[in-house]
N, C-alpha and C positions, 0 to 999 in steps of 0.2 A: 201602600198597596195592600188591599185586603186579601185575605185567603179566601179563595172561592170554591175550593173543592174540585170535583171532577168537571172537566170540560167535555166529557163524553156526551154526544147528542142523544145517545140511546140509554142514558143512565136511568131516567125515571121509569120506575115499575118494571124494568127489564129483568131484574133478578127474580121477581115474582113470576113473570111470564115464563122464564126459562125453567123454573122449578116446577110450577104448578100446571102450566099449559103444555110445555114441550116435554116434560118428563126428565129434566136434567137432575143431576145428583150433586150434592155438596161434598167437597173433599177438603182435606187440610194437608198442606205441604210443609215440611220443615224448612228452616232457613238453609240456603245453599242447595236446595233441591233443583235438579235440572228437569223441567217439565217436558220439554222436547228439545231436540238438537237440530242445528242447522243441517240441512240435507236429508233429514229423515222425513218420511211421509207424514203429513198432518191429517188428523182424522176427527178433531174435536174443536169446539169453541169454548173459551174460558172467560168467565166474568169474575173479576176480583171483588170479593166482599170485604176483605180486610187484608192489610199487608202490602208489600211492594214487590214488583217483579221487574227485572232488567231484561231487555232484549239486546242481543249482541251478535256480531258477525266476526269471523276470523279470516284474515287474509291468508293466501298460500304460504306466506312467510311466518305465519303464527301471530301476527299483530291483531289484537282484539279491539274492536270499535263498538261502542254502545250506541244503538240507534234510538232507544227510547227507555224511559223510566215510567212505570205504570203503578197506579194505586187503586184504591177502592172505586168501584163502578166502571173501571176501565176494562176493555175487552182485548184479548189477544188470541191468536190462532184463527182470526176471521178469514184469512186468505184460503184456508182449507175448505171453507164452505163452497167456494166456487172453483177452486183449483186443487185437485187431489195430488198435485206434484209435491216435491220436497219442500220442507219448511225453509223460509228465507233467512231465518235467524234462530239463535238459541235462546230459550226462555229460562231464566234462572231466578229463583226466589232470593230476595235480599233480606227478608224477614220470614217469620212464620206467616203463611198465606192461607186464607180460607177462600175458596172459589167455587162457583157453579160450573160444572162441566157438562156439555151437551154434545153427544156424538153427531157426526155429519148426517146420517140417515134421518135422525129425528128432526134436525133442523130443516132438511129438505122437505120433509112432510109438512112442517109448520109453514114454511115459505110458500109451498104449493097452495095452501089454504088461505094465505094472507100475502098476496104479492107485494103489498106496500112495505112489508118487512124487508124484502130483498132490496127495495129502493133505499131504505134507511141504512141497511148494512153497507151498500155500495157507497153511500154518502160518508159513512164512517171510514171506509177504506180510502176514499178520496182525501179525507182529512189527514189520515196517516201519511199518505203520499205527499201532501203539501208540507207536512212537518219534515219529512225526509228531504224534500227538495230545498227547504229553507236551511237545513243543517248543511247540505252540500254547498249551497251558496255561501254560507258563513265560512266554511273551510277554505273557499277560494278567495273571498273578497275581504275577510275580516281578520284582524290580528288576534293573537291569543288572549291578551287582557280583555279585549272587547267580547270575545266569545265566552270567557269565564264570567264576566259581568252579566251577559245575556242569559247564560245558563242558570246562574244563581237567581236572577229575577224570574225566570220561567219556573224554576223549582219553588220559589216563594209563592208564586201565583197558584201553584198546584198543591203544595204541601205546607205552606207557611201558616204560622199562628202568632197572634199578637202577644207580646210580653212587655208590659210596662213601657210603652213607647218604642219598643223594638219589634223586629219580625224574626221569629225563630224558624229556620228551615231545617227540618230533620230529614235529610236525604238518604241516610243509611248507606252511603257509598264510602268505600275506602278511598284513600288518596289516588291509588292506581285506577280505580273505577271512575272517579270523577275526571281524571285525565283522559280516560278512554271515551267518556261522554263528551268532553270538550273537543277531543280529536287532537291532542297534543301530548308532549312528554310530561311525566309527572313533575320533573324539575321545573319546566317552564310554567306549568299551572300553579305549582306551589309558589313560585316567584311572583306571579300575578296576585295570588291571594295575599301573600305577605305585604305586597305593595298596597293593596286595598286596606289591609289591617293597619298598616303604619299611618295611612291617611285618616284613619278613624271612620272608615266607611262600613266596616264589619268587624266581627270577632269570631275566631274559629274555636269550636268546642267539639272535638272528636268528630263524629259523623253528623254534625249539625253546624249550622252557621247562624250567627246573630247578625242580621242586617241592621245597621244603625243609620245609614243614609242612603235609602233606595234611589233618591233623586240623583245623587252623584254617580251611582252605578249606572243609572239609565243614561246619563249624559256621556259616560264612558263608552256605552254601546254605540251611540251616535257618532 
């Protein structure tokens, strides 16, 4: 499975447009910085130039669920463009992040002059909704080991790099965060990972995974 980089349909030339055409600014956030919180009003669009950001939600009982992991060329905060209501999730940096930030008024002015941009942004929002719906379906219909395998393969597709016949996935997630992303307890996720490692399908190395047998992992998903 090759590493493909961003799957964002707006990735090409968007950073240039946001900076030079729309008048966005470049900012740098430290690791662990909360860009915005769930429930707070959203007022800007963010495009990641480097680093990783996690999007998470917290239940009334305090349980955290990660809905997405974003990297270079990915966008977040896009719902605030069309809906000035409260943010649906909390955005927190997993690494040092460099991003282009564009306030909503500047975006509205840009969209008014180029209506096709609104169509592209709506397509991006639809893509995010499909991702969320897929994760909900997995929580209902798929067991934890299959969800772990699928998550690792998705992260490999997004962040993987080849290393002498292996695929390194640097996800920058703690064990607890990986469990929150899978939607299961840390103990259950660690048990699934240990099982895959014992079978020789992967090797665990801190906040990264070396995938040795992606085909076996893919079969476990099915």
